[in-house]
C-alpha positions as CSV (number, residue, x, y, z in Angstrom):
1,X,-10.6,48.9,10.2
2,X,-14.0,50.3,11.2
3,X,-14.8,47.1,13.1
4,X,-11.5,47.3,15.0
5,X,-12.0,51.0,15.9
6,X,-15.5,50.2,17.2
7,X,-14.1,47.3,19.2
8,X,-11.5,49.5,20.8
9,X,-14.1,52.2,21.5
10,X,-16.3,49.6,23.3
11,X,-13.4,48.3,25.4
12,X,-12.1,51.8,26.3
13,X,-15.6,52.9,27.4
14,X,-15.8,49.7,29.5
15,X,-12.5,50.7,31.1
16,X,-10.4,47.8,29.8
17,X,-6.9,49.0,30.7
18,X,-4.6,47.0,28.4
19,X,-5.2,46.3,24.7
20,X,-2.7,44.6,22.3
21,X,-3.2,45.6,18.6
22,X,-1.5,43.1,16.3
23,X,-0.5,44.9,13.1
24,X,2.5,46.1,11.0
25,X,0.6,49.3,10.1
26,X,1.5,51.7,12.9
27,X,0.5,54.9,11.0
28,X,-2.8,53.5,9.8
29,X,-4.0,52.4,13.3
30,X,-2.7,55.5,15.0
31,X,-4.5,57.7,12.6
32,X,-7.7,55.9,13.4
33,X,-7.0,56.0,17.1
34,X,-6.6,59.8,17.0
35,X,-10.0,60.1,15.4
36,X,-11.4,57.8,18.2
37,X,-9.6,60.0,20.8
38,X,-11.2,63.1,19.3
39,X,-14.6,61.5,19.4
40,X,-14.2,60.4,23.0
41,X,-12.4,63.5,24.2
42,X,-9.3,61.5,25.0
43,X,-5.8,62.7,24.1
44,X,-3.6,60.2,22.3
45,X,0.1,59.9,23.4
46,X,2.6,57.7,21.5
47,X,5.7,56.1,22.9
48,X,8.8,54.8,21.1
49,X,12.1,53.8,22.5
50,X,13.8,56.4,20.3
51,X,11.6,59.5,21.1
52,X,9.9,58.7,24.4
53,X,6.3,59.6,25.2
54,X,4.7,62.5,23.3
55,X,1.4,63.9,22.3
56,X,1.1,65.0,18.6
57,X,2.3,68.6,18.2
58,X,4.0,68.7,21.7
59,X,7.5,68.0,22.9
60,X,8.3,64.5,24.3
61,X,8.0,64.0,28.0
62,X,11.6,64.2,29.2
63,X,13.4,61.0,30.3
64,X,10.7,58.6,29.1
65,X,12.8,56.7,26.4
66,X,13.6,54.2,29.2
67,X,10.7,51.7,29.7
68,X,10.9,51.8,33.5
69,X,10.9,55.6,33.5
70,X,7.9,55.5,31.1
71,X,5.9,53.3,33.4
72,X,6.8,55.5,36.4
73,X,5.6,58.5,34.4
74,X,2.3,56.7,33.5
75,X,1.8,55.8,37.2
76,X,2.1,59.5,38.1
77,X,-0.2,60.7,35.3
78,X,-3.8,61.4,36.4
79,X,-5.3,62.8,33.2
80,X,-7.4,60.5,31.0
81,X,-5.9,59.4,27.7
82,X,-4.9,56.6,25.2
83,X,-1.3,55.7,25.6
84,X,0.1,53.9,22.5
85,X,3.3,51.9,23.0
86,X,5.1,50.8,19.8
87,X,7.1,47.5,19.9
88,X,6.9,47.4,23.7
89,X,6.9,43.5,23.6
90,X,10.7,43.6,23.6
91,X,10.7,45.3,27.0
92,X,8.3,42.8,28.6
93,X,11.1,40.4,29.2
94,X,12.1,42.6,32.1
95,X,10.6,41.3,35.4
96,X,10.3,44.8,36.8
97,X,8.3,45.9,33.7
98,X,5.9,43.0,34.0
99,X,5.4,43.7,37.7
100,X,4.8,47.4,37.1
101,X,2.2,46.7,34.4
102,X,0.3,44.5,36.9
103,X,0.5,47.3,39.5
104,X,-0.8,49.9,37.0
105,X,-3.6,47.7,35.6
106,X,-6.2,48.4,38.3
107,X,-5.4,52.2,38.3
108,X,-5.8,52.8,34.6
109,X,-9.5,52.1,34.2
110,X,-10.5,54.4,37.1
111,X,-8.6,57.3,35.4
112,X,-10.1,56.6,31.9
113,X,-6.7,55.6,30.7
114,X,-5.8,52.7,28.4
115,X,-2.5,51.4,27.2
116,X,-2.5,50.1,23.7
117,X,0.5,48.0,22.6
118,X,1.1,48.1,18.8
119,X,3.3,45.3,17.4
120,X,3.4,42.9,14.5
121,X,4.5,40.2,16.9
122,X,2.3,38.7,19.7
123,X,4.6,38.2,22.7
124,X,2.9,38.4,26.1
125,X,4.4,37.1,29.3
126,X,2.2,34.8,31.3
127,X,2.0,37.2,34.2
128,X,0.0,39.8,32.2
129,X,-1.7,37.7,29.4
130,X,-4.9,37.4,31.4
131,X,-5.1,41.2,31.7
132,X,-4.6,42.0,28.0
133,X,-7.2,42.0,25.2
134,X,-5.6,41.0,21.9
135,X,-7.1,42.4,18.7
136,X,-6.0,41.4,15.2
137,X,-5.9,44.4,12.9
138,X,-6.8,43.2,9.4
139,X,-5.1,44.6,6.3
140,X,-7.2,47.1,4.2
141,X,-10.5,45.6,3.1
142,X,-12.5,46.2,-0.1
143,X,-14.1,49.4,1.3
144,X,-10.8,51.0,2.3
145,X,-9.0,50.0,-0.9
146,X,-11.9,51.3,-2.9
147,X,-11.9,54.7,-1.2
148,X,-8.1,55.0,-1.6
149,X,-8.3,54.2,-5.3
150,X,-11.4,56.4,-5.9
151,X,-9.6,59.3,-4.1
152,X,-6.5,58.8,-6.3
153,X,-8.5,58.7,-9.5
154,X,-10.5,61.8,-8.6
155,X,-7.2,63.7,-7.8
156,X,-5.8,62.7,-11.2
157,X,-9.1,63.4,-12.9
158,X,-9.3,59.8,-14.3
159,X,-12.3,57.6,-14.7
160,X,-12.6,53.8,-14.6
161,X,-15.5,51.5,-15.5
162,X,-17.1,49.6,-12.6
163,X,-15.8,46.2,-13.7
164,X,-12.2,47.3,-14.0
165,X,-12.4,49.2,-10.7
166,X,-13.6,46.1,-9.0
167,X,-10.7,44.1,-10.5
168,X,-8.2,46.7,-9.2
169,X,-9.7,46.5,-5.8
170,X,-9.6,42.7,-5.7
171,X,-6.0,42.6,-7.0
172,X,-5.1,45.1,-4.2
173,X,-6.3,43.0,-1.3
174,X,-3.5,41.5,0.8
175,X,-1.3,44.6,0.7
176,X,-0.8,47.1,3.5
177,X,-1.9,50.7,3.1
178,X,1.7,51.8,2.6
179,X,2.3,49.1,-0.1
180,X,-0.9,50.2,-1.8
181,X,0.1,53.8,-1.9
182,X,3.6,52.9,-3.2
183,X,2.2,50.7,-6.0
184,X,-0.5,53.3,-7.0
185,X,2.3,56.0,-7.0
186,X,4.4,53.7,-9.2
187,X,1.6,53.2,-11.7
188,X,1.0,57.0,-11.8
189,X,4.7,57.8,-12.3
190,X,5.3,55.2,-15.0
191,X,2.4,55.6,-17.2
192,X,-0.3,57.4,-15.4
193,X,-3.3,55.4,-16.6
194,X,-5.0,52.8,-14.5
195,X,-5.9,50.4,-17.3
196,X,-6.1,46.6,-17.4
197,X,-2.4,46.2,-18.2
198,X,-1.4,47.8,-14.9
199,X,-3.1,45.0,-12.9
200,X,0.2,43.2,-13.2
201,X,1.8,45.9,-11.0
202,X,-0.5,45.0,-8.2
203,X,0.0,41.2,-8.7
204,X,3.8,41.8,-8.5
205,X,3.4,43.9,-5.4
206,X,1.3,41.1,-3.8
207,X,3.9,38.5,-4.9
208,X,6.6,40.6,-3.2
209,X,4.5,40.9,0.0
210,X,3.9,37.1,0.1
211,X,7.5,36.4,-0.6
212,X,8.4,38.1,2.7
213,X,6.5,35.3,4.4
214,X,8.6,32.3,5.4
215,X,5.7,29.9,4.9
216,X,3.6,31.1,2.0
217,X,4.3,31.0,-1.8
218,X,2.2,33.0,-4.2
219,X,1.3,31.3,-7.5
220,X,-0.7,33.0,-10.2
221,X,-2.0,32.2,-13.7
222,X,-2.5,28.5,-13.1
223,X,-4.0,26.1,-15.8
224,X,-7.6,25.0,-15.3
225,X,-9.2,21.6,-14.8
226,X,-8.5,20.7,-18.4
227,X,-4.8,20.3,-17.5
228,X,-5.6,17.3,-15.3
229,X,-6.4,13.9,-16.8
230,X,-9.3,11.9,-15.3
231,X,-10.8,12.5,-11.8
232,X,-14.2,13.2,-13.4
233,X,-16.2,13.1,-10.1
234,X,-13.9,15.6,-8.5
235,X,-13.9,17.9,-11.5
236,X,-17.7,17.9,-11.7
237,X,-17.9,18.7,-8.0
238,X,-15.5,21.6,-8.3
239,X,-17.2,23.0,-11.4
240,X,-20.5,23.2,-9.5
241,X,-18.7,25.4,-6.9
242,X,-16.9,27.7,-9.3
243,X,-19.4,30.6,-9.0
244,X,-20.0,30.1,-5.3
245,X,-17.7,33.0,-4.3
246,X,-20.0,35.6,-5.9
247,X,-22.5,37.9,-4.2
248,X,-25.3,36.3,-6.2
249,X,-24.4,33.0,-4.4
250,X,-24.7,34.8,-1.1
251,X,-28.1,36.2,-2.0
252,X,-29.2,32.7,-3.1
253,X,-28.3,31.5,0.4
254,X,-25.1,29.6,-0.3
255,X,-22.3,29.7,2.3
256,X,-18.7,30.3,1.2
257,X,-17.1,27.0,0.1
258,X,-14.7,25.8,2.7
259,X,-12.5,23.5,0.7
260,X,-11.7,19.9,-0.3
261,X,-9.4,17.2,1.2
262,X,-7.7,15.0,-1.4
263,X,-6.4,11.7,0.0
264,X,-4.8,8.8,-1.8
265,X,-2.1,7.3,-3.9
266,X,1.1,9.3,-4.4
267,X,1.7,10.7,-7.9
268,X,-2.0,10.6,-9.0
269,X,-2.6,14.3,-9.4
270,X,-3.6,15.7,-6.0
271,X,-1.0,18.5,-6.1
272,X,-1.8,19.2,-9.8
273,X,-5.5,19.5,-8.9
274,X,-4.7,22.1,-6.2
275,X,-3.2,24.3,-8.9
276,X,-6.0,23.6,-11.4
277,X,-8.6,24.6,-8.8
278,X,-7.1,28.1,-8.6
279,X,-6.9,28.3,-12.4
280,X,-10.5,27.2,-12.7
281,X,-11.8,29.6,-10.0
282,X,-9.6,32.4,-11.4
283,X,-8.3,33.3,-8.0
284,X,-4.7,33.4,-6.5
285,X,-3.1,30.3,-5.2
286,X,-1.1,30.3,-2.0
287,X,1.0,27.3,-1.1
288,X,1.7,26.7,2.6
289,X,5.1,25.2,3.2
290,X,4.2,22.9,6.1
291,X,7.8,21.8,6.6
292,X,9.2,25.3,7.0
293,X,6.3,26.1,9.4
294,X,7.4,23.4,11.8
295,X,11.1,23.9,11.5
296,X,11.2,26.7,14.1
297,X,9.4,27.5,17.3
298,X,6.2,29.5,17.7
299,X,4.3,27.3,15.3
300,X,0.9,28.4,16.5
301,X,1.7,32.1,16.2
302,X,3.2,31.5,12.7
303,X,0.1,29.6,11.6
304,X,-2.1,32.5,12.8
305,X,0.0,35.0,10.8
306,X,-0.2,32.7,7.8
307,X,-4.0,32.4,8.1
308,X,-4.3,36.2,8.5
309,X,-2.4,36.8,5.3
310,X,-4.4,34.2,3.4
311,X,-7.7,35.8,4.5
312,X,-6.5,39.3,3.7
313,X,-6.1,38.5,-0.1
314,X,-9.3,36.3,-0.3
315,X,-10.8,35.0,-2.4
316,X,-7.9,32.7,-2.7
317,X,-7.0,29.0,-2.8
318,X,-4.8,27.8,0.1
319,X,-2.9,24.7,-0.9
320,X,-1.6,22.5,2.0
321,X,0.5,19.7,0.5
322,X,1.1,16.5,2.4
323,X,-0.7,17.8,5.5
324,X,0.1,14.6,7.5
325,X,3.9,15.5,7.5
326,X,3.4,18.7,9.4
327,X,0.2,19.0,11.5
328,X,0.0,15.4,12.4
329,X,3.7,14.9,13.3
330,X,5.6,15.7,16.5
331,X,7.3,18.9,17.5
332,X,4.5,20.8,19.2
333,X,2.0,20.3,16.4
334,X,-1.0,19.6,18.7
335,X,-2.0,23.2,19.5
336,X,-1.3,24.4,16.0
337,X,-3.4,21.5,14.6
338,X,-6.2,22.6,17.0
339,X,-6.0,26.1,15.8
340,X,-6.1,24.9,12.2
341,X,-9.2,22.8,12.8
342,X,-11.0,25.6,14.6
343,X,-10.3,27.9,11.6
344,X,-11.5,25.4,9.1
345,X,-14.7,25.1,11.0
346,X,-15.4,28.7,11.8
347,X,-13.7,30.7,9.0
348,X,-15.9,33.3,7.2
349,X,-13.5,34.6,4.6
350,X,-13.5,33.0,1.1
351,X,-10.3,31.0,1.4
352,X,-10.8,27.7,-0.4
353,X,-8.5,25.1,1.3
354,X,-7.1,22.3,-0.8
355,X,-5.3,19.9,1.5
356,X,-3.6,16.7,0.3
357,X,-2.3,13.7,2.1
358,X,-0.7,10.4,1.1
359,X,-0.7,8.5,4.4
360,X,-4.4,8.7,5.4
361,X,-5.0,5.8,7.8
362,X,-3.4,7.6,10.8
363,X,-5.5,10.8,10.3
364,X,-7.4,11.8,13.4
365,X,-11.2,11.5,13.2
366,X,-11.7,15.1,14.0
367,X,-10.1,16.1,10.7
368,X,-12.4,14.0,8.7
369,X,-15.6,15.2,10.4
370,X,-18.1,16.9,8.2
371,X,-17.9,20.7,8.4
372,X,-14.1,20.9,8.3
373,X,-14.1,20.4,4.5
374,X,-17.0,20.4,2.1
375,X,-15.9,17.0,0.8
376,X,-13.2,14.3,1.1
377,X,-12.2,12.6,-2.1
378,X,-10.0,9.5,-2.6
379,X,-7.6,9.7,-5.5
380,X,-6.8,6.3,-6.8
381,X,-4.6,5.0,-9.6
382,X,-6.1,6.1,-13.0
383,X,-8.2,3.6,-14.9
384,X,-7.5,2.8,-18.6
385,X,-9.7,5.7,-19.8
386,X,-7.9,8.2,-17.5
387,X,-4.5,6.8,-18.5
388,X,-5.4,7.5,-22.2
389,X,-6.3,11.1,-21.3
390,X,-3.2,11.6,-19.2
391,X,-0.9,10.3,-22.0
392,X,-2.7,12.6,-24.5
393,X,-2.1,15.6,-22.3
394,X,1.6,15.0,-21.7
395,X,2.2,14.4,-25.4
396,X,0.4,17.6,-26.4
397,X,2.3,19.5,-23.7
398,X,5.6,18.4,-25.4
399,X,4.5,19.4,-28.9
400,X,3.5,15.9,-30.1
401,X,0.4,14.9,-32.0
402,X,-1.3,12.1,-30.0
403,X,-3.0,10.8,-33.1
404,X,0.4,9.5,-34.3
405,X,0.7,7.2,-31.3
406,X,-1.1,4.0,-30.4
407,X,-2.3,5.4,-27.1
408,X,-5.0,2.8,-26.6
409,X,-2.3,0.1,-26.6
410,X,0.0,2.1,-24.3
411,X,-2.9,2.8,-21.9
412,X,-3.7,-0.9,-21.7
413,X,0.0,-1.7,-21.1
414,X,0.3,0.8,-18.2
415,X,-2.1,-0.8,-15.7
416,X,-1.2,0.3,-12.1
417,X,0.8,3.3,-13.3
418,X,0.2,6.6,-11.6
419,X,-0.2,9.9,-13.4
420,X,3.4,10.9,-12.5
421,X,4.7,7.6,-13.8
422,X,2.8,8.1,-17.1
423,X,4.4,11.5,-17.5
424,X,7.8,9.9,-17.1
425,X,7.0,7.3,-19.7
426,X,6.6,10.2,-22.2
427,X,9.7,12.0,-20.9
428,X,11.9,8.9,-21.0
429,X,10.6,8.1,-24.5
430,X,11.7,11.6,-25.6
431,X,15.1,11.1,-24.0
432,X,15.7,7.8,-25.8
433,X,14.6,9.2,-29.2
434,X,16.7,12.4,-28.8
435,X,19.8,10.3,-27.9
436,X,19.3,8.3,-31.2
437,X,18.7,11.5,-33.1
438,X,15.2,10.7,-34.4
439,X,11.6,11.5,-33.7
440,X,9.8,9.6,-30.9
441,X,7.4,6.8,-31.9
442,X,4.9,4.6,-30.1
443,X,7.5,1.9,-29.9
444,X,9.6,4.2,-27.6
445,X,6.6,4.4,-25.2
446,X,6.1,0.7,-25.2
447,X,9.8,0.0,-24.6
448,X,9.8,2.4,-21.5
449,X,6.7,0.7,-20.1
450,X,8.2,-2.8,-20.4
451,X,11.4,-1.7,-18.7
452,X,9.5,0.0,-15.8
453,X,8.0,-1.5,-12.6
454,X,5.4,0.9,-11.2
455,X,5.4,1.7,-7.5
456,X,1.9,0.2,-7.1
457,X,3.2,-3.3,-7.8
458,X,5.8,-3.2,-5.1
459,X,3.3,-1.7,-2.7
460,X,0.3,-3.8,-3.7
461,X,-0.6,-4.9,-0.2
462,X,-0.4,-1.3,1.2
463,X,-2.5,-0.1,-1.7
464,X,-5.2,-2.6,-1.0
465,X,-5.3,-1.6,2.7
466,X,-5.6,2.1,1.6
467,X,-8.5,1.4,-0.6
468,X,-10.3,-0.6,2.1
469,X,-9.8,2.3,4.5
470,X,-11.1,4.9,2.0
471,X,-14.1,3.1,0.7
472,X,-16.5,3.9,3.6
473,X,-15.0,7.2,4.5
474,X,-14.5,9.1,1.2
475,X,-15.9,9.8,-2.2
476,X,-14.0,8.4,-5.3
477,X,-12.4,11.2,-7.3
478,X,-12.8,9.2,-10.5
479,X,-16.0,8.2,-12.3
480,X,-16.9,4.5,-12.2
481,X,-16.2,3.6,-15.9
482,X,-17.3,0.0,-15.5
483,X,-21.0,0.9,-15.7
484,X,-20.4,3.3,-18.6
485,X,-18.4,0.7,-20.5
486,X,-21.2,-1.9,-20.0
487,X,-23.8,0.4,-21.6
488,X,-21.4,1.4,-24.5
489,X,-20.8,-2.3,-25.2
490,X,-24.5,-3.1,-25.0
491,X,-25.4,-0.4,-27.5
492,X,-22.6,-1.5,-29.9
493,X,-23.9,-5.1,-29.6
């Protein structure tokens, strides 16, 4: 908030007449604007359609609930001041209002006046958009949340060690000031002690806040990389970046990791890896619903809002599944895609993007350029060693001991199976055994395999083309086991 206030101060001193503050938090921004007005010796007047124009502690200016009457009153006002208009974007649809704003614009600066529109929605008519400076107001950052929590603890005469205090602050990011106060009050009233067990209250409040977004889903407590079979190169690359969000990494000179783009065969673990990244990094996972984003108009504004929310709760993982079905399709995606690319290139907040795509050959070259993502990996069908690991994981997940099965034989039999298809081999085997009222055996797995035709066989030509495309453009997500097998066989010989 401090940066926003300083930005407003600079613009007001430079006699910028029209500012648009994009925020849900009217009380928070107005409190800071009143401090600014006091510093600059400028009265602050607030207008709403229900009360009209008024200065704090004084009666409203009569007859100013109507937008046209309000602008006439501002035209007649000679005294300096900051005029805050709440939700005025609804009234800009009126051609008279748009014309009056343009008439007022050259007069405001000479009188040391500035109109500040406060709204959660950016809606500017073309006639005035060049005269208005738009400022995004971020949600409370670490400093603000820390001060709020420290004040509450002091008032309640409680103490908290530094590590737990930092965890409470991190868990609070992404909430508005009002949501924070309500959650802290709930903790105080239902137990009173800010211990580690109450972190779940903040996580639930954050989940509720994200749930109100039409395009983001909040996922927490994801499994780590051990839940994914194979993809050794990708896992090793991610492990090396696990600690890169820390302050020590900044001091060492490392930039914030941007993210990773996973391209390749459907059903081979790209989405599962996105969840595992959040679990390994121990940070929240946000899933962007690309389909919902493009179902309605205003895609670019919706994307900006989504990015703002993701940045506000950083560090976080932003998972964009099947990116090509949204950003690269029709329906006005061009400008939104440009906004997305610019953000990927320029973002400074620790939001680690995991984007996935199945159809990669139509991707525009600007998306694949270095600097958008830290790395681009190609996820292919699992090799025999990876298939063995994947079968082991799915058997253990369903309470079976892999040692009781001939997994080597099953792994050999399942060439060209994807990870998702291997999971279904285990699931189908369980169904068959349960229907016959007995325990599953290795023969059940073999029977399912011999009755199944994997997708890769029916799409063999397409898969070959995909590999040819990916070879010079991406890194393989899996380790090359052929060289490892050669040395193992050599040593045994």
